[in-house]
All heavy atoms as an XYZ file, in Angstrom:
655
protein
N     203.041     98.445    -54.916
C     203.284     97.573    -53.786
C     202.084     97.595    -52.845
O     201.150     98.348    -53.034
C     204.539     98.017    -53.036
C     205.828     97.763    -53.780
S     207.282     98.180    -52.795
C     207.165     96.969    -51.503
N     202.191     96.836    -51.820
C     201.124     96.764    -50.818
C     201.574     97.447    -49.535
O     202.761     97.670    -49.308
C     200.799     95.302    -50.529
N     200.612     97.771    -48.705
C     200.887     98.369    -47.407
C     201.843     97.485    -46.617
O     201.724     96.266    -46.607
C     199.571     98.535    -46.636
C     199.746     99.097    -45.256
C     199.876    100.457    -45.076
C     199.788     98.272    -44.159
C     200.040    100.990    -43.809
C     199.947     98.784    -42.883
C     200.082    100.150    -42.709
N     202.816     98.108    -45.938
C     203.792     97.380    -45.134
C     203.672     97.858    -43.685
O     204.075     98.982    -43.370
C     205.199     97.613    -45.667
C     206.253     96.863    -44.890
O     205.962     96.181    -43.914
N     207.488     96.985    -45.322
N     203.147     97.033    -42.820
C     202.904     97.399    -41.430
C     204.174     97.864    -40.715
O     204.114     98.712    -39.827
C     202.260     96.234    -40.674
C     201.802     96.510    -39.251
C     200.794     97.665    -39.200
C     201.208     95.259    -38.640
N     205.330     97.368    -41.117
C     206.589     97.749    -40.464
C     206.883     99.246    -40.614
O     207.583     99.825    -39.790
C     207.741     96.935    -41.035
N     206.328     99.893    -41.639
C     206.567    101.311    -41.855
C     205.567    102.222    -41.176
O     205.676    103.446    -41.266
N     204.582    101.666    -40.475
C     203.500    102.436    -39.870
C     203.708    102.533    -38.362
O     203.792    101.508    -37.684
C     202.164    101.756    -40.173
C     200.967    102.553    -39.786
C     200.539    103.616    -40.559
C     200.244    102.237    -38.639
C     199.413    104.352    -40.213
C     199.115    102.959    -38.286
C     198.706    104.028    -39.071
N     203.803    103.755    -37.841
C     204.072    103.951    -36.419
C     203.263    105.125    -35.875
O     202.989    106.081    -36.599
C     205.560    104.261    -36.196
C     206.499    103.165    -36.623
C     206.357    101.926    -35.765
O     206.115    101.999    -34.568
N     206.483    100.763    -36.385
N     202.905    105.100    -34.591
C     202.248    106.258    -33.976
C     203.258    107.376    -33.764
O     204.451    107.129    -33.600
C     201.739    105.713    -32.644
C     202.642    104.574    -32.324
C     203.050    103.989    -33.653
N     202.776    108.602    -33.768
C     203.613    109.758    -33.456
C     203.184    110.267    -32.089
O     201.995    110.509    -31.855
C     203.436    110.874    -34.505
C     203.932    110.409    -35.876
C     204.166    112.148    -34.071
C     203.680    111.411    -36.986
N     204.123    110.439    -31.200
C     203.815    110.986    -29.879
C     203.115    109.983    -28.987
O     203.045    108.797    -29.260
N     202.556    110.496    -27.900
C     201.881    109.641    -26.924
C     200.492    109.255    -27.400
O     199.601    110.082    -27.478
N     200.298    108.012    -27.717
C     199.019    107.525    -28.220
C     198.198    106.856    -27.125
O     197.201    106.236    -27.404
C     199.245    106.531    -29.360
C     199.972    107.102    -30.544
C     199.081    107.978    -31.407
O     197.873    108.030    -31.229
N     199.666    108.683    -32.337
N     198.624    106.992    -25.873
C     197.963    106.247    -24.810
C     196.543    106.733    -24.530
O     195.729    105.978    -24.051
C     198.789    106.306    -23.528
O     198.926    107.637    -23.095
N     196.236    108.001    -24.826
C     194.900    108.530    -24.553
C     194.122    108.652    -25.852
O     193.958    109.720    -26.412
C     194.996    109.885    -23.856
C     195.465    109.735    -22.435
C     195.409    111.051    -21.745
N     196.701    111.700    -21.972
C     197.010    112.913    -21.610
N     196.121    113.670    -21.020
N     198.185    113.405    -21.841
N     193.665    107.552    -26.359
C     192.926    107.517    -27.607
C     191.470    107.868    -27.331
O     190.634    107.014    -27.177
C     193.049    106.129    -28.257
C     192.344    106.062    -29.586
O     191.821    107.055    -30.070
N     192.332    104.898    -30.172
N     191.202    109.161    -27.248
C     189.841    109.623    -27.018
C     189.223    110.083    -28.323
O     189.377    109.451    -29.361
N     188.553    111.216    -28.277
C     187.899    111.717    -29.478
C     188.805    112.587    -30.332
O     188.466    112.911    -31.469
C     186.649    112.509    -29.089
O     187.024    113.611    -28.275
N     189.967    112.989    -29.812
C     190.887    113.828    -30.578
C     191.580    112.999    -31.664
O     191.878    111.816    -31.455
C     191.935    114.435    -29.660
N     191.823    113.606    -32.822
C     192.544    112.883    -33.873
C     193.944    112.495    -33.409
O     194.553    113.187    -32.601
C     192.621    113.900    -35.017
C     191.573    114.901    -34.737
C     191.430    114.945    -33.246
N     194.425    111.400    -33.931
C     195.772    110.933    -33.632
C     196.657    111.162    -34.848
O     196.172    111.326    -35.972
C     195.761    109.458    -33.259
C     195.051    109.205    -31.944
C     195.076    107.743    -31.600
O     194.280    106.975    -32.106
N     195.997    107.362    -30.732
N     197.973    111.134    -34.622
C     198.934    111.308    -35.700
C     199.753    110.027    -35.859
O     200.131    109.393    -34.871
C     199.848    112.495    -35.417
C     199.105    113.814    -35.389
S     200.174    115.216    -35.021
C     201.213    115.221    -36.466
N     199.997    109.689    -37.121
C     200.744    108.481    -37.468
C     201.806    108.838    -38.494
O     201.685    109.829    -39.208
C     199.805    107.433    -38.073
C     198.636    107.096    -37.208
C     197.420    107.727    -37.170
C     198.569    106.067    -36.233
N     196.603    107.144    -36.237
C     197.283    106.116    -35.642
C     199.460    105.090    -35.800
C     196.880    105.239    -34.649
C     199.050    104.218    -34.808
C     197.776    104.284    -34.244
N     202.836    108.012    -38.597
C     203.814    108.170    -39.669
C     203.879    106.865    -40.451
O     203.666    105.775    -39.901
C     205.196    108.546    -39.120
O     205.755    107.472    -38.408
N     204.152    107.000    -41.739
C     204.243    105.824    -42.595
C     205.331    106.050    -43.635
O     205.308    107.039    -44.367
C     202.904    105.552    -43.291
C     202.941    104.327    -44.174
C     203.235    103.075    -43.643
C     202.707    104.424    -45.533
C     203.288    101.943    -44.450
C     202.742    103.294    -46.344
C     203.034    102.060    -45.796
O     203.095    100.946    -46.600
N     206.308    105.164    -43.676
C     207.398    105.226    -44.646
C     207.285    104.036    -45.578
O     207.093    102.907    -45.129
C     208.771    105.217    -43.940
O     208.842    106.342    -43.078
C     209.897    105.270    -44.951
N     207.422    104.315    -46.868
C     207.274    103.283    -47.886
C     208.033    103.694    -49.139
O     208.544    104.814    -49.209
C     205.779    103.083    -48.216
O     205.634    102.017    -49.151
C     205.167    104.337    -48.789
N     208.093    102.823    -50.112
C     208.623    103.188    -51.427
C     207.478    103.415    -52.408
O     207.715    103.678    -53.583
C     209.574    102.104    -51.972
O     208.887    100.861    -52.000
C     210.830    101.981    -51.111
N     206.243    103.320    -51.928
C     205.071    103.564    -52.774
C     204.865    105.062    -52.977
O     205.153    105.869    -52.095
C     203.813    102.979    -52.146
C     203.795    101.468    -52.164
O     204.574    100.876    -52.932
O     203.011    100.877    -51.409
N     204.303    105.422    -54.112
C     203.999    106.817    -54.402
C     202.755    107.254    -53.640
O     201.967    106.421    -53.180
C     203.758    107.005    -55.901
O     202.551    106.363    -56.268
N     202.566    108.568    -53.537
C     201.364    109.094    -52.896
C     200.123    108.630    -53.641
O     199.113    108.308    -53.025
C     201.418    110.622    -52.833
C     200.211    111.307    -52.202
C     200.014    110.849    -50.763
C     200.353    112.809    -52.280
N     200.180    108.572    -54.961
C     199.029    108.123    -55.754
C     198.625    106.701    -55.385
O     197.442    106.368    -55.373
C     199.357    108.216    -57.245
N     199.584    105.870    -55.073
C     199.289    104.500    -54.639
C     198.712    104.493    -53.233
O     197.715    103.823    -52.955
C     200.557    103.630    -54.681
O     201.039    103.588    -56.023
C     200.293    102.220    -54.180
N     199.315    105.282    -52.340
C     198.891    105.292    -50.938
C     197.505    105.886    -50.735
O     196.805    105.499    -49.806
C     199.894    106.065    -50.085
C     201.195    105.341    -49.880
S     202.299    106.283    -48.831
C     203.081    107.363    -50.033
N     197.105    106.838    -51.578
C     195.819    107.484    -51.315
C     194.643    106.795    -51.998
O     193.545    107.336    -52.017
C     195.854    108.986    -51.625
C     195.987    109.321    -53.082
O     195.697    108.509    -53.947
N     196.441    110.529    -53.371
N     194.853    105.596    -52.502
C     193.739    104.837    -53.058
C     192.955    104.182    -51.914
O     193.529    103.799    -50.892
C     194.207    103.744    -54.038
O     195.117    102.880    -53.359
C     194.894    104.346    -55.248
N     191.659    104.098    -52.091
C     190.812    103.472    -51.080
C     191.275    102.048    -50.836
O     191.634    101.334    -51.767
C     189.348    103.474    -51.542
O     188.531    102.910    -50.557
N     191.327    101.647    -49.595
C     191.672    100.297    -49.146
C     193.172    100.081    -48.939
O     193.567     99.044    -48.422
C     191.114     99.224    -50.067
N     194.027    101.033    -49.302
C     195.471    100.852    -49.110
C     195.796    100.648    -47.631
O     196.628     99.821    -47.286
C     196.236    102.049    -49.670
C     197.740    101.917    -49.559
C     198.461    101.252    -50.551
C     198.434    102.426    -48.478
C     199.835    101.120    -50.451
C     199.798    102.296    -48.365
C     200.504    101.640    -49.361
O     201.866    101.503    -49.257
N     195.157    101.402    -46.740
C     195.445    101.345    -45.313
C     194.517    100.397    -44.544
O     194.401    100.497    -43.325
C     195.374    102.753    -44.700
C     196.549    103.628    -45.057
C     196.445    104.561    -46.082
C     197.752    103.522    -44.381
C     197.512    105.373    -46.418
C     198.833    104.323    -44.709
C     198.710    105.257    -45.721
N     193.866     99.470    -45.223
C     192.931     98.551    -44.560
C     193.576     97.739    -43.442
O     192.915     97.390    -42.473
C     192.290     97.598    -45.562
C     191.229     98.268    -46.401
O     190.926     99.442    -46.221
N     190.673     97.528    -47.335
N     194.854     97.449    -43.547
C     195.537     96.642    -42.528
C     195.543     97.301    -41.159
O     195.733     96.634    -40.146
C     196.976     96.360    -42.943
O     197.005     95.603    -44.121
N     195.350     98.630    -41.121
C     195.354     99.346    -39.842
C     193.980     99.946    -39.543
O     193.857    100.894    -38.768
C     196.459    100.423    -39.798
C     197.830     99.772    -39.762
C     196.325    101.395    -40.950
N     192.939     99.370    -40.117
C     191.587     99.905    -39.905
C     191.177     99.866    -38.432
O     190.394    100.696    -37.984
C     190.562     99.165    -40.764
O     190.459     97.821    -40.357
N     191.727     98.936    -37.667
C     191.398     98.869    -36.241
C     192.115     99.957    -35.447
O     191.737    100.246    -34.313
C     191.768     97.502    -35.683
N     193.133    100.580    -36.024
C     193.931    101.580    -35.319
C     193.554    103.015    -35.666
O     193.619    103.891    -34.808
C     195.418    101.392    -35.634
C     195.920    100.030    -35.206
O     195.609     99.613    -34.080
O     196.617     99.381    -36.003
N     193.198    103.273    -36.921
C     192.934    104.651    -37.345
C     191.445    104.965    -37.301
O     190.609    104.071    -37.383
C     193.486    104.918    -38.769
C     194.985    104.715    -38.811
C     192.808    104.070    -39.816
N     191.163    106.260    -37.143
C     189.769    106.687    -37.162
C     189.651    107.930    -38.038
O     190.649    108.582    -38.362
C     189.252    106.935    -35.748
C     189.924    108.039    -34.994
C     189.363    108.113    -33.590
C     190.039    109.142    -32.738
N     191.460    109.003    -32.578
N     188.435    108.255    -38.420
C     188.177    109.413    -39.257
C     188.749    110.651    -38.569
O     188.555    110.865    -37.375
C     186.662    109.575    -39.517
C     186.367    110.883    -40.232
C     186.141    108.389    -40.309
N     189.498    111.437    -39.323
C     190.120    112.643    -38.806
C     191.578    112.465    -38.436
O     192.302    113.449    -38.277
N     192.052    111.230    -38.297
C     193.464    111.009    -37.989
C     194.334    111.513    -39.131
O     193.937    111.488    -40.305
C     193.750    109.524    -37.760
C     193.313    109.036    -36.394
O     192.741    109.819    -35.624
O     193.537    107.837    -36.117
N     195.538    111.951    -38.791
C     196.499    112.484    -39.751
C     197.640    111.495    -39.913
O     198.172    110.992    -38.913
C     197.037    113.821    -39.240
C     198.052    114.555    -40.099
C     197.381    115.071    -41.373
C     198.650    115.710    -39.318
N     198.003    111.199    -41.157
C     199.123    110.291    -41.429
C     200.175    111.051    -42.228
O     199.903    111.557    -43.318
C     198.681    109.041    -42.213
C     197.545    108.320    -41.488
C     199.874    108.097    -42.418
C     196.919    107.183    -42.301
N     201.378    111.152    -41.656
C     202.532    111.720    -42.353
C     203.112    110.586    -43.179
O     203.539    109.565    -42.628
C     203.557    112.243    -41.344
C     204.914    112.534    -41.933
C     205.157    113.723    -42.603
C     205.943    111.610    -41.836
C     206.397    113.982    -43.148
C     207.187    111.856    -42.379
C     207.409    113.044    -43.035
O     208.636    113.295    -43.587
N     203.083    110.718    -44.498
C     203.576    109.654    -45.364
C     204.872    110.092    -46.046
O     204.994    111.218    -46.516
C     202.523    109.212    -46.414
C     201.345    108.564    -45.746
C     202.053    110.366    -47.261
N     205.836    109.193    -46.050
C     207.145    109.463    -46.633
C     207.453    108.399    -47.674
O     207.514    107.213    -47.353
C     208.211    109.457    -45.530
C     209.593    109.603    -46.050
N     210.517    108.601    -45.968
C     210.198    110.636    -46.682
C     211.646    109.004    -46.515
N     211.468    110.237    -46.950
N     207.601    108.832    -48.916
C     208.027    107.939    -49.997
C     209.548    108.000    -50.038
O     210.126    108.974    -50.506
C     207.415    108.409    -51.324
C     207.938    107.655    -52.532
O     208.827    106.798    -52.385
O     207.465    107.945    -53.639
N     210.205    107.000    -49.490
C     211.662    106.998    -49.399
C     212.331    106.732    -50.734
O     213.537    106.906    -50.876
C     212.121    105.964    -48.366
O     211.704    104.671    -48.748
N     211.570    106.351    -51.727
C     212.114    106.083    -53.051
C     212.374    107.375    -53.818
O     213.362    107.494    -54.528
C     211.142    105.186    -53.827
C     211.764    104.586    -55.053
O     212.920    104.213    -55.041
N     210.987    104.481    -56.109
N     211.497    108.387    -53.670
C     211.579    109.593    -54.500
C     212.559    110.644    -54.005
O     213.335    111.106    -54.834
C     210.173    110.185    -54.713
O     209.332    109.185    -55.259
C     210.195    111.363    -55.614
N     212.726    111.141    -52.854
C     211.852    111.116    -51.686
C     210.843    112.266    -51.704
O     211.143    113.356    -52.174
C     212.812    111.299    -50.526
C     213.888    112.167    -51.085
C     214.009    111.788    -52.534
N     209.676    111.998    -51.178
C     208.640    113.011    -51.009
C     207.982    112.805    -49.650
O     208.063    111.723    -49.072
C     207.550    112.932    -52.100
O     206.942    111.639    -52.053
C     208.112    113.181    -53.480
N     207.311    113.860    -49.175
C     206.584    113.773    -47.913
C     205.241    114.468    -48.096
O     205.155    115.498    -48.760
C     207.372    114.422    -46.787
N     204.201    113.884    -47.514
C     202.848    114.429    -47.624
C     202.070    114.135    -46.352
O     202.455    113.281    -45.561
C     202.101    113.800    -48.809
O     202.787    114.017    -50.015
N     200.972    114.856    -46.200
C     200.044    114.605    -45.103
C     198.724    114.148    -45.697
O     198.217    114.773    -46.631
C     199.813    115.875    -44.288
C     201.028    116.455    -43.579
C     200.678    117.803    -42.954
C     201.547    115.494    -42.521
N     198.187    113.050    -45.180
C     196.860    112.588    -45.604
C     195.978    112.473    -44.369
O     196.459    112.237    -43.260
C     196.897    111.231    -46.361
C     197.699    111.344    -47.638
C     197.432    110.114    -45.496
N     194.688    112.670    -44.560
C     193.706    112.591    -43.483
C     192.809    111.395    -43.751
O     192.398    111.153    -44.889
C     192.867    113.886    -43.420
C     191.779    113.779    -42.367
C     193.755    115.088    -43.153
N     192.497    110.641    -42.712
C     191.570    109.516    -42.841
C     190.168    110.095    -43.033
O     189.647    110.780    -42.165
C     191.619    108.585    -41.612
C     190.589    107.475    -41.741
C     193.014    108.021    -41.422
N     189.581    109.850    -44.203
C     188.257    110.372    -44.533
C     187.137    109.432    -44.117
O     186.058    109.871    -43.734
C     188.153    110.645    -46.033
C     189.117    111.682    -46.601
C     188.956    111.779    -48.112
C     188.896    113.032    -45.938
N     187.385    108.135    -44.233
C     186.375    107.162    -43.821
C     187.054    105.873    -43.400
O     188.160    105.550    -43.852
C     185.364    106.901    -44.951
O     185.999    106.310    -46.055
N     186.369    105.166    -42.521
C     186.845    103.874    -42.036
C     185.600    103.088    -41.634
O     185.101    103.224    -40.531
C     187.789    104.053    -40.853
C     188.340    102.738    -40.345
O     187.994    101.667    -40.827
N     189.201    102.812    -39.348
N     185.092    102.301    -42.558
C     183.858    101.561    -42.323
C     184.014    100.123    -42.796
O     184.505     99.881    -43.904
C     182.696    102.228    -43.053
N     183.630     99.203    -41.960
C     183.694     97.770    -42.282
C     185.088     97.347    -42.723
O     185.253     96.529    -43.620
C     182.675     97.423    -43.363
O     181.367     97.741    -42.932
N     186.111     97.955    -42.109
C     187.489     97.583    -42.413
C     188.070     98.222    -43.650
O     189.199     97.915    -44.033
N     187.329     99.100    -44.306
C     187.822     99.769    -45.516
C     188.177    101.210    -45.166
O     187.318    101.988    -44.753
C     186.784     99.742    -46.655
C     187.309    100.474    -47.882
C     186.418     98.306    -47.000
N     189.456    101.549    -45.327
C     189.973    102.874    -44.994
C     190.201    103.667    -46.269
O     190.798    103.168    -47.228
C     191.296    102.766    -44.202
C     191.880    104.141    -43.927
C     191.082    101.992    -42.912
N     189.730    104.919    -46.273
C     189.984    105.831    -47.392
C     190.607    107.094    -46.826
O     190.152    107.609    -45.803
C     188.683    106.158    -48.133
C     188.929    106.902    -49.430
O     190.027    106.765    -50.024
O     188.026    107.630    -49.867
N     191.667    107.562    -47.479
C     192.356    108.776    -47.036
C     192.261    109.853    -48.108
O     191.949    109.568    -49.269
C     193.843    108.495    -46.688
C     193.958    107.493    -45.554
C     194.624    108.037    -47.899
N     192.558    111.083    -47.710
C     192.520    112.209    -48.646
C     193.629    112.074    -49.688
O     194.534    111.250    -49.555
C     192.705    113.521    -47.878
O     193.989    113.581    -47.277
N     193.540    112.927    -50.715
C     194.541    112.909    -51.784
C     195.934    113.258    -51.267
O     196.925    112.841    -51.836
C     194.164    113.870    -52.895
C     192.942    113.403    -53.665
O     192.610    112.197    -53.597
O     192.311    114.235    -54.324
N     196.002    114.039    -50.224
C     197.281    114.379    -49.614
C     197.700    115.814    -49.905
O     197.375    116.365    -50.940
N     198.413    116.369    -48.960
C     199.005    117.685    -49.101
C     200.509    117.504    -49.103
O     201.091    117.012    -48.115
C     198.605    118.602    -47.920
O     197.180    118.725    -47.920
C     199.245    119.969    -48.038
N     201.136    117.854    -50.214
C     202.586    117.674    -50.356
C     203.326    118.648    -49.460
O     202.948    119.821    -49.338
C     202.996    117.863    -51.798
N     204.385    118.172    -48.834
C     205.278    119.002    -48.045
C     206.527    119.247    -48.868
O     207.052    118.337    -49.499
C     205.642    118.309    -46.739
C     204.473    117.916    -45.836
C     204.972    117.094    -44.656
C     203.753    119.160    -45.348
N     207.012    120.461    -48.869
C     208.204    120.783    -49.639
C     209.423    120.091    -49.028
O     209.655    120.171    -47.821
C     208.425    122.294    -49.661
O     209.647    122.586    -50.311
N     210.168    119.411    -49.850
C     211.405    118.768    -49.401
C     212.582    119.267    -50.226
O     213.566    118.572    -50.409
C     211.298    117.228    -49.439
C     210.323    116.720    -48.410
C     210.897    116.736    -50.814
N     212.462    120.517    -50.732
C     213.514    121.106    -51.556
C     214.752    121.421    -50.715
O     214.669    121.691    -49.524
C     212.992    122.385    -52.208
N     215.885    121.396    -51.363
C     217.156    121.728    -50.716
C     217.896    122.679    -51.656
O     218.545    122.246    -52.609
C     217.953    120.470    -50.444
C     219.239    120.748    -49.696
O     219.435    121.884    -49.232
O     220.068    119.822    -49.591
N     217.813    123.970    -51.387
C     218.348    124.983    -52.297
C     219.847    125.238    -52.132
O     220.397    126.053    -52.854
C     217.580    126.293    -52.101
N     220.518    124.574    -51.232
C     221.948    124.871    -51.079
C     222.832    123.981    -51.885
O     222.608    123.019    -52.420
C     222.357    124.816    -49.612
C     222.155    123.451    -48.985
O     221.366    122.667    -49.504
O     222.765    123.193    -47.934
């Protein structure tokens, strides 16, 4: 699938967009492998900057991961491969 802007939201107070990284959340039915391909997040290239953290949630599986914006140049956004968060339920 393609990036869906409706699933992309800021986390916390984003009013002071200085040099500190910002945090975002993104919910989709796309897999992490799809989301971490270069250009997937191009629709938000004006919002994200290098070093920003995106909490991504695949609501289809479900899985959760953290990706970091590695580059954002000329409207092309590339993020890291992602760090999986455990969503196990042992009870």
